RODO-2510 file (C-alpha; in nm, 4 decimals, decimal comma):
residues 344
     n   res          X          Y          Z
     1     m     0,0000     0,0000     0,0000
     2     k     0,1219     0,3512    -0,0756
     3     i     0,0372     0,5772     0,2191
     4     l     0,0580     0,9555     0,2287
     5     v     0,1496     1,0426     0,5882
     6     t     0,1101     1,4057     0,6909
     7     g     0,3341     1,5170     0,9761
     8     g     0,5637     1,2226     0,9216
     9     a     0,8667     1,4046     1,0637
    10     g     0,6910     1,4575     1,3955
    11     f     0,6785     1,2327     1,7006
    12     i     0,3835     1,0025     1,6263
    13     g     0,4015     1,0455     1,2497
    14     s     0,7634     0,9324     1,2364
    15     a     0,6788     0,6218     1,4401
    16     v     0,4122     0,5406     1,1804
    17     v     0,6585     0,5997     0,8954
    18     r     0,9251     0,3766     1,0498
    19     l     0,6822     0,0916     1,1193
    20     a     0,5053     0,1153     0,7831
    21     i     0,8350     0,0962     0,5953
    22     q     0,9342    -0,2072     0,8035
    23     r     0,6071    -0,3760     0,7045
    24     g     0,6616    -0,3224     0,3331
    25     h     0,4394    -0,0229     0,2654
    26     s     0,5431     0,2672     0,0440
    27     i     0,5451     0,6000     0,2261
    28     v     0,5107     0,9577     0,1080
    29     n     0,6061     1,1745     0,4042
    30     l     0,4476     1,5206     0,3796
    31     d     0,5747     1,7631     0,6429
    32     a     0,6134     2,1415     0,6675
    33     l     0,9163     2,0988     0,8971
    34     t     0,7918     2,3375     1,1634
    35     y     0,9659     2,3771     1,5011
    36     s     0,8850     2,0279     1,6353
    37     a     0,9598     1,8329     1,3162
    38     n     1,2881     1,6535     1,2714
    39     l     1,3972     1,4544     0,9685
    40     a     1,6421     1,2691     1,1927
    41     n     1,3329     1,0860     1,3231
    42     v     1,3037     0,9055     0,9890
    43     a     1,6697     0,8904     0,8856
    44     d     1,6743     0,5104     0,8585
    45     a     1,3415     0,4931     0,6735
    46     a     1,4590     0,7632     0,4317
    47     r     1,7268     0,5272     0,3001
    48     h     1,4601     0,2838     0,1823
    49     p     1,3508     0,2902    -0,1843
    50     n     0,9838     0,2895    -0,0775
    51     y     1,0221     0,6259     0,1006
    52     s     0,9578     0,9706    -0,0479
    53     f     0,9572     1,3099     0,1204
    54     e     0,7608     1,6225     0,0291
    55     e     0,8163     1,9450     0,2196
    56     a     0,4773     2,1156     0,2073
    57     d     0,2225     2,2890     0,4289
    58     i    -0,1242     2,1360     0,4585
    59     r    -0,2637     2,4891     0,4407
    60     d    -0,1374     2,5071     0,0796
    61     r    -0,4082     2,3435    -0,1320
    62     a    -0,2180     2,3746    -0,4598
    63     a     0,0807     2,1938    -0,3120
    64     l    -0,1457     1,9163    -0,1836
    65     d    -0,3085     1,8672    -0,5241
    66     a     0,0340     1,8402    -0,6870
    67     i     0,1514     1,5826    -0,4315
    68     f    -0,1597     1,3667    -0,4794
    69     a    -0,1180     1,3819    -0,8565
    70     a     0,2521     1,2950    -0,8430
    71     h     0,2341     1,0071    -0,5956
    72     q    -0,1149     0,8567    -0,6413
    73     p    -0,1483     0,7240    -0,2834
    74     d    -0,3831     0,4451    -0,1832
    75     a    -0,4517     0,6016     0,1570
    76     v    -0,3894     0,9070     0,3735
    77     m    -0,2855     0,9039     0,7378
    78     h    -0,3414     1,2595     0,8574
    79     l    -0,1260     1,3312     1,1630
    80     a     0,0002     1,6834     1,0851
    81     a    -0,1170     1,9142     1,3641
    82     e    -0,0160     2,1724     1,6163
    83     s    -0,0347     1,9682     1,9367
    84     h     0,1160     2,1412     2,2402
    85     v    -0,1564     2,2665     2,4768
    86     d     0,0668     2,5293     2,6389
    87     r     0,1559     2,6762     2,2992
    88     s    -0,2141     2,6862     2,2073
    89     i    -0,2792     2,9059     2,5099
    90     d    -0,0103     3,1523     2,4030
    91     g    -0,0844     3,1459     2,0297
    92     p    -0,4179     2,9878     1,9319
    93     a    -0,4191     3,1183     1,5745
    94     a    -0,1656     2,8619     1,4515
    95     f    -0,3844     2,5827     1,5895
    96     i    -0,6929     2,7076     1,4056
    97     e    -0,5004     2,7526     1,0816
    98     t    -0,3254     2,4136     1,0866
    99     n    -0,5715     2,1875     1,2640
   100     l    -0,8903     2,3250     1,1081
   101     i    -0,7980     2,4953     0,7806
   102     g    -0,5226     2,2431     0,7148
   103     t    -0,7566     1,9491     0,7735
   104     f    -1,0181     2,1111     0,5486
   105     n    -0,7591     2,1368     0,2719
   106     m    -0,6522     1,7758     0,3225
   107     l    -1,0136     1,6601     0,3014
   108     e    -1,0823     1,8591    -0,0128
   109     a    -0,7618     1,7487    -0,1818
   110     s    -0,8355     1,3878    -0,0845
   111     r    -1,1931     1,4103    -0,2084
   112     a    -1,0903     1,5533    -0,5445
   113     y    -0,8197     1,2910    -0,5874
   114     w    -1,0482     1,0044    -0,4777
   115     q    -1,3237     1,1079    -0,7176
   116     e    -1,0868     1,1613    -1,0097
   117     s    -0,8700     0,8533    -0,9548
   118     g    -1,1563     0,6105    -0,9115
   119     k    -0,9658     0,4237    -0,6389
   120     a    -1,2415     0,2184    -0,4804
   121     n    -1,0316     0,1238    -0,1769
   122     f    -0,9006     0,4733    -0,0994
   123     r    -0,9203     0,5686     0,2686
   124     f    -0,8591     0,8832     0,4751
   125     h    -0,7438     0,8076     0,8305
   126     h    -0,7719     1,1043     1,0661
   127     i    -0,5629     1,0776     1,3830
   128     s    -0,6917     1,2765     1,6811
   129     t    -0,6727     1,2941     2,0606
   130     d    -0,8761     1,2025     2,3676
   131     e    -0,8531     1,5667     2,4753
   132     v    -1,1550     1,6453     2,2546
   133     f    -1,3722     1,4730     2,5179
   134     g    -1,2822     1,7145     2,7970
   135     s    -1,2158     1,6144     3,1564
   136     l    -1,3321     1,3152     3,3598
   137     g    -1,4032     1,2858     3,7293
   138     e    -1,2548     1,0104     3,9415
   139     d    -1,4578     0,7422     3,7636
   140     g    -1,5487     0,6535     3,4068
   141     q    -1,3696     0,6347     3,0726
   142     f    -1,3998     0,7960     2,7328
   143     t    -1,5781     0,5865     2,4704
   144     e    -1,6348     0,6574     2,1042
   145     t    -1,9781     0,7988     2,1912
   146     t    -1,8632     1,0342     2,4693
   147     p    -1,9875     1,3887     2,3929
   148     y    -1,7181     1,6331     2,2893
   149     d    -1,6242     1,8907     2,5521
   150     p    -1,2876     2,0492     2,4600
   151     r    -1,1319     2,2850     2,7147
   152     s    -0,8249     2,4351     2,5405
   153     p    -0,7600     2,6004     2,2043
   154     y    -0,5688     2,2876     2,1050
   155     s    -0,8436     2,0409     2,1931
   156     a    -1,1107     2,2667     2,0422
   157     s    -0,9217     2,2802     1,7145
   158     k    -0,8834     1,9021     1,7104
   159     a    -1,2518     1,8565     1,7948
   160     g    -1,3386     2,0781     1,5006
   161     s    -1,1161     1,8748     1,2699
   162     d    -1,2860     1,5526     1,3830
   163     h    -1,6246     1,7025     1,2977
   164     l    -1,5011     1,8065     0,9538
   165     v    -1,3852     1,4524     0,8784
   166     r    -1,7202     1,3045     0,9799
   167     a    -1,9038     1,5673     0,7754
   168     w    -1,6994     1,4893     0,4625
   169     h    -1,7840     1,1218     0,5090
   170     e    -2,1554     1,1825     0,5554
   171     t    -2,1944     1,4562     0,2927
   172     y    -1,9561     1,3450     0,0194
   173     g    -1,9116     0,9770     0,0972
   174     l    -1,5368     1,0121     0,1474
   175     p    -1,4108     0,6828     0,2955
   176     v    -1,2732     0,7670     0,6403
   177     v    -1,1709     0,6160     0,9708
   178     l    -1,0923     0,8159     1,2833
   179     t    -0,8870     0,7408     1,5922
   180     n    -0,8580     0,9252     1,9235
   181     c    -0,5538     0,8367     2,1304
   182     s    -0,4374     0,8893     2,4862
   183     n    -0,1061     1,0535     2,5843
   184     n     0,1853     0,9181     2,3828
   185     y     0,5456     0,8846     2,5016
   186     g     0,8596     0,7119     2,3815
   187     p     1,1690     0,7672     2,1635
   188     y     1,1932     1,0789     1,9446
   189     h     0,9505     1,2765     2,1639
   190     f     1,0123     1,6485     2,1157
   191     p     1,1702     1,7855     2,4364
   192     e     0,8917     2,0231     2,5361
   193     k     0,6529     1,7472     2,6469
   194     l     0,6313     1,6095     3,0009
   195     v     0,8255     1,2819     2,9738
   196     p     1,1332     1,4185     2,7915
   197     v     1,1272     1,7320     3,0083
   198     v     1,1540     1,5168     3,3205
   199     i     1,4326     1,3018     3,1754
   200     l     1,6413     1,5935     3,0510
   201     r     1,5912     1,8048     3,3641
   202     a     1,6911     1,5089     3,5811
   203     l     1,9958     1,4469     3,3648
   204     a     2,0989     1,8114     3,3973
   205     g     2,0310     1,8248     3,7726
   206     e     1,7730     2,1003     3,7188
   207     p     1,4313     2,1474     3,8846
   208     i     1,1661     1,9163     3,7414
   209     p     0,8422     2,1190     3,7079
   210     v     0,5125     1,9503     3,7971
   211     y     0,1927     2,1465     3,7375
   212     g    -0,0424     2,2061     4,0305
   213     d    -0,0483     1,9221     4,2819
   214     g     0,0593     1,6609     4,0277
   215     g    -0,2742     1,4834     4,0613
   216     n    -0,3785     1,5138     3,6966
   217     v    -0,4325     1,1647     3,5547
   218     r    -0,3502     1,0508     3,2025
   219     d    -0,3612     0,7179     3,0189
   220     w    -0,0104     0,6626     2,8789
   221     l     0,0408     0,4944     2,5404
   222     y     0,3832     0,3883     2,4126
   223     v     0,4235     0,5484     2,0705
   224     e     0,5264     0,2290     1,8923
   225     d     0,2128     0,0558     2,0203
   226     h     0,0140     0,3501     1,8882
   227     a     0,1734     0,3235     1,5431
   228     d     0,0822    -0,0455     1,5342
   229     a    -0,2799     0,0343     1,6211
   230     l    -0,2994     0,3113     1,3607
   231     l    -0,1866     0,0847     1,0784
   232     l    -0,4317    -0,1820     1,1942
   233     v    -0,7222     0,0651     1,1850
   234     l    -0,6151     0,1924     0,8436
   235     e    -0,6147    -0,1582     0,7004
   236     n    -0,9051    -0,3201     0,8858
   237     g    -1,1199    -0,0523     1,0489
   238     e    -1,4798    -0,0130     0,9386
   239     n    -1,5475     0,2731     0,6997
   240     g    -1,6900     0,5768     0,8804
   241     r    -1,6100     0,4371     1,2251
   242     s    -1,3969     0,5813     1,5040
   243     y    -1,1702     0,3910     1,7419
   244     n    -1,0304     0,4999     2,0775
   245     i    -0,6706     0,3885     2,1304
   246     g    -0,5481     0,3753     2,4886
   247     g    -0,2496     0,2354     2,6699
   248     e    -0,4483     0,0885     2,9616
   249     n    -0,1914     0,2652     3,1798
   250     e    -0,3534     0,5351     3,3917
   251     a    -0,1154     0,7297     3,6142
   252     r    -0,1081     1,0552     3,8054
   253     n     0,1487     1,2977     3,6692
   254     i     0,3383     1,2973     3,9988
   255     d     0,3584     0,9172     3,9986
   256     l     0,4758     0,9163     3,6378
   257     v     0,7472     1,1685     3,7230
   258     r     0,8608     0,9649     4,0227
   259     t     0,8770     0,6493     3,8089
   260     i     1,0976     0,8296     3,5571
   261     c     1,3199     0,9503     3,8411
   262     a     1,3501     0,5951     3,9736
   263     h     1,4628     0,4708     3,6313
   264     m     1,7095     0,7608     3,6143
   265     d     1,8463     0,6584     3,9550
   266     d     1,9041     0,3092     3,8218
   267     l     2,0341     0,3887     3,4733
   268     r     2,2246     0,7085     3,5569
   269     p     2,2933     0,7052     3,9334
   270     e     2,4953     1,0270     3,9236
   271     g     2,2764     1,2849     4,0938
   272     a     2,0425     1,0326     4,2551
   273     p     1,7909     1,0494     4,4056
   274     h     1,6495     1,2463     4,1134
   275     d     1,3081     1,2929     4,2722
   276     r     1,4669     1,5543     4,5007
   277     l     1,4498     1,7821     4,1929
   278     i     1,0676     1,7711     4,1726
   279     t     0,9275     2,1224     4,1995
   280     f     0,5559     2,2017     4,2024
   281     v     0,4653     2,5036     3,9892
   282     s     0,1427     2,6945     3,9236
   283     d    -0,1060     2,4994     3,7161
   284     r    -0,1824     2,5916     3,3569
   285     p    -0,5218     2,7448     3,2717
   286     g    -0,7992     2,4955     3,1962
   287     h    -0,5863     2,1937     3,2885
   288     d    -0,8085     1,8858     3,2465
   289     r    -0,8027     1,6749     3,5612
   290     r    -0,8302     1,3232     3,4231
   291     y    -0,8365     1,1379     3,0914
   292     a    -0,9028     0,7666     3,0560
   293     i    -0,9711     0,5632     2,7409
   294     d    -1,2002     0,2633     2,7094
   295     p    -1,0322     0,0636     2,4286
   296     k    -1,3053    -0,2018     2,4095
   297     r    -1,4021    -0,1319     2,0477
   298     i    -1,0544    -0,1693     1,8980
   299     r    -0,9888    -0,4695     2,1227
   300     d    -1,3136    -0,6502     2,0382
   301     e    -1,3427    -0,5596     1,6699
   302     l    -0,9781    -0,5572     1,5612
   303     g    -0,8047    -0,7638     1,8290
   304     w    -0,5594    -0,4926     1,9352
   305     r    -0,4165    -0,4372     2,2812
   306     p    -0,1088    -0,2426     2,3923
   307     s     0,2004    -0,4565     2,4381
   308     v     0,4069    -0,2260     2,6608
   309     t     0,3324    -0,1402     3,0239
   310     v     0,3972     0,2139     3,1363
   311     d     0,6842     0,1058     3,3618
   312     e     0,8550    -0,0896     3,0831
   313     g     0,7914     0,1854     2,8300
   314     l     0,9294     0,4571     3,0564
   315     r     1,2442     0,2556     3,1202
   316     r     1,2943     0,2082     2,7449
   317     t     1,2359     0,5799     2,6927
   318     v     1,4803     0,6890     2,9629
   319     a     1,7440     0,4549     2,8185
   320     w     1,6841     0,5913     2,4675
   321     y     1,7355     0,9533     2,5756
   322     l     2,0492     0,8634     2,7687
   323     e     2,1888     0,6937     2,4588
   324     n     2,0825     0,9558     2,2028
   325     r     2,2158     1,2921     2,3170
   326     d     2,3090     1,3722     1,9568
   327     w     1,9387     1,3606     1,8673
   328     w     1,7964     1,5819     2,1424
   329     q     2,0815     1,8237     2,2152
   330     p     2,0284     2,0357     1,8985
   331     l     1,6552     2,0593     1,9682
   332     l     1,7047     2,2421     2,2982
   333     g     1,7785     2,5612     2,1050
   334     r     1,4496     2,5627     1,9158
   335     d     1,1881     2,8286     1,9820
   336     g     1,0195     2,7963     2,3227
   337     v     1,1985     2,4803     2,4362
   338     g     1,2929     2,4977     2,8038
   339     k     1,0632     2,7929     2,8721
   340     r     0,7415     2,7995     3,0701
   341     l     0,4585     2,8456     2,8190
   342     g     0,0831     2,8690     2,8525
   343     q     0,0477     3,1227     3,1315
   344     v    -0,2327     3,3752     3,1032
***
């Protein structure tokens, strides 16, 4: 299968690219190479003859039409998005332009190509987040029928993009599948997100910031498990259906941070105990208290379950960052990295 992956130089997108190439698919990686993109994420895949790269912005419809015409993909996996909640608080416009206008352009370019090419098995896979569902109390889980209740500019923009995809399916018949995932972590994670921040602050002996009381709960999904689930949904998911993808690994932020510190103590004992560096800081505005995914649909219909526990995945991730300084060191100088964002 030839798959057009948008955002394939990003964290999740690059995991999809790497796995898809390993499984024999042909990949067209479309990425605008914004601040969080990194072609080093796909350096090994790029050596493969089944890999192509197109530097383009999903807001540029003419560029999209040209890429579809040149490569004739069998499917689209749409991952390109602005995704950092704190940045969405400081600058929401980029999230509206990329996540809404960009998705609109991708849908229109896909629809035109699908109608003109006559590819009966064409499919548009839209990758989204559990943040569109809002915040949970102490009990319950998000299902595919949970009402949308976004609380940040980021989650609102992703909720809007989900609605656009469903509308293009219902109105125009565009073949689509949708997925909403829980918090991802793992190798190649851009160093502004919680897990790499903790690892790199601990390594440097610097304060490790934890928002509020650290009691916010997330369901943690190892990125390589997520990539596996995404390819499964693309190939076997039911047309027009959505699937929630979770790691079955709920944890409070403070417990996650302490687990990372414990692995740092073991793998890099210099500076231990690293949890002495934990520093509670003021919470960010509109910080959702708890997310939790019910993965029953993808488990029952497609037979997928995560293979990596959060403890195992965090240990792998810590080890990867310790062994790959050459990857993350240059990224520390990029715009906004290492600074506190998202304060009103």
